C-alpha positions as a Python dict, from the first residue, in 0.01 Angstrom:
ca = {
    (1, 'M'): (0, 0, 0),
    (2, 'R'): (9, 111, -361),
    (3, 'A'): (-311, 314, -330),
    (4, 'K'): (-163, 539, -59),
    (5, 'R'): (-40, 880, -172),
    (6, 'Y'): (126, 1143, 45),
    (7, 'P'): (-39, 1480, -33),
    (8, 'N'): (214, 1730, -169),
    (9, 'G'): (88, 2010, 54),
    (10, 'A'): (127, 1793, 364),
    (11, 'R'): (475, 1690, 250),
    (12, 'I'): (579, 2053, 201),
    (13, 'R'): (442, 2143, 547),
    (14, 'R'): (626, 1840, 692),
    (15, 'Q'): (301, 1697, 832),
    (16, 'E'): (313, 1343, 968),
    (17, 'G'): (68, 1127, 1157),
    (18, 'T'): (-114, 798, 1188),
    (19, 'A'): (-487, 761, 1130),
    (20, 'I'): (-691, 461, 1238),
    (21, 'L'): (-916, 356, 950),
    (22, 'S'): (-1222, 142, 1017),
    (23, 'F'): (-1385, -19, 715),
    (24, 'R'): (-1633, -288, 614),
    (25, 'M'): (-1597, -510, 311),
    (26, 'D'): (-1792, -797, 165),
    (27, 'R'): (-1650, -1145, 111),
    (28, 'Q'): (-1541, -1047, -242),
    (29, 'G'): (-1329, -756, -111),
    (30, 'E'): (-1560, -471, -212),
    (31, 'V'): (-1540, -186, 42),
    (32, 'L'): (-1891, -113, 170),
    (33, 'G'): (-1810, 178, 397),
    (34, 'W'): (-1534, 339, 598),
    (35, 'R'): (-1461, 601, 862),
    (36, 'I'): (-1160, 744, 1039),
    (37, 'V'): (-1179, 653, 1408),
    (38, 'R'): (-861, 843, 1496),
    (39, 'S'): (-742, 1141, 1294),
    (40, 'T'): (-385, 1224, 1198),
    (41, 'G'): (-462, 1578, 1310),
    (42, 'F'): (-424, 1710, 956),
    (43, 'D'): (-711, 1747, 707),
    (44, 'D'): (-493, 1674, 402),
    (45, 'L'): (-367, 1346, 549),
    (46, 'D'): (-713, 1239, 665),
    (47, 'S'): (-852, 1309, 317),
    (48, 'A'): (-571, 1098, 168),
    (49, 'V'): (-682, 805, 389),
    (50, 'G'): (-1033, 819, 239),
    (51, 'E'): (-897, 848, -114),
    (52, 'M'): (-667, 552, -47),
    (53, 'I'): (-941, 311, 65),
    (54, 'E'): (-1166, 413, -224),
    (55, 'R'): (-883, 366, -477),
    (56, 'A'): (-792, 29, -326),
    (57, 'S'): (-1142, -119, -357),
    (58, 'P'): (-1190, -399, -433),
    (59, 'L'): (-940, -540, -188),
    (60, 'P'): (-822, -901, -193),
    (61, 'P'): (-1098, -1123, -50),
    (62, 'P'): (-1051, -1205, 318),
    (63, 'P'): (-936, -1558, 406),
    (64, 'E'): (-1204, -1810, 501),
    (65, 'E'): (-1087, -1812, 865),
    (66, 'V'): (-1174, -1441, 901),
    (67, 'P'): (-1533, -1435, 1028),
    (68, 'G'): (-1814, -1210, 921),
    (69, 'N'): (-2010, -1092, 624),
    (70, 'P'): (-1939, -809, 600),
    (71, 'V'): (-1589, -822, 744),
    (72, 'E'): (-1504, -527, 969),
    (73, 'L'): (-1143, -422, 1017),
    (74, 'Q'): (-943, -140, 1174),
    (75, 'V'): (-599, -59, 1039),
    (76, 'P'): (-340, 211, 1107),
    (77, 'V'): (-244, 430, 813),
    (78, 'N'): (91, 597, 876),
    (79, 'F'): (224, 903, 700),
    (80, 'S'): (594, 949, 772),
    (81, 'L'): (853, 1153, 584),
    (82, 'R'): (1145, 944, 710),
}
């Protein structure tokens, strides 16, 4: 995802992890709210997840076959130095 940025401090400290991001968006792709349901274990990486979803809004509209208004999704956000 283009909106994802690896924090420099976390990179220097060699921090890695995967957060689970839960978010709601309307049918036009506008993010209505979000929360981290599973932390990476590192504050810098978790903050980067929030910055990422805010930067990415609006997202592409969901396909018609995806139910709901708003649409609720959970996605992994991985930070890996490999």
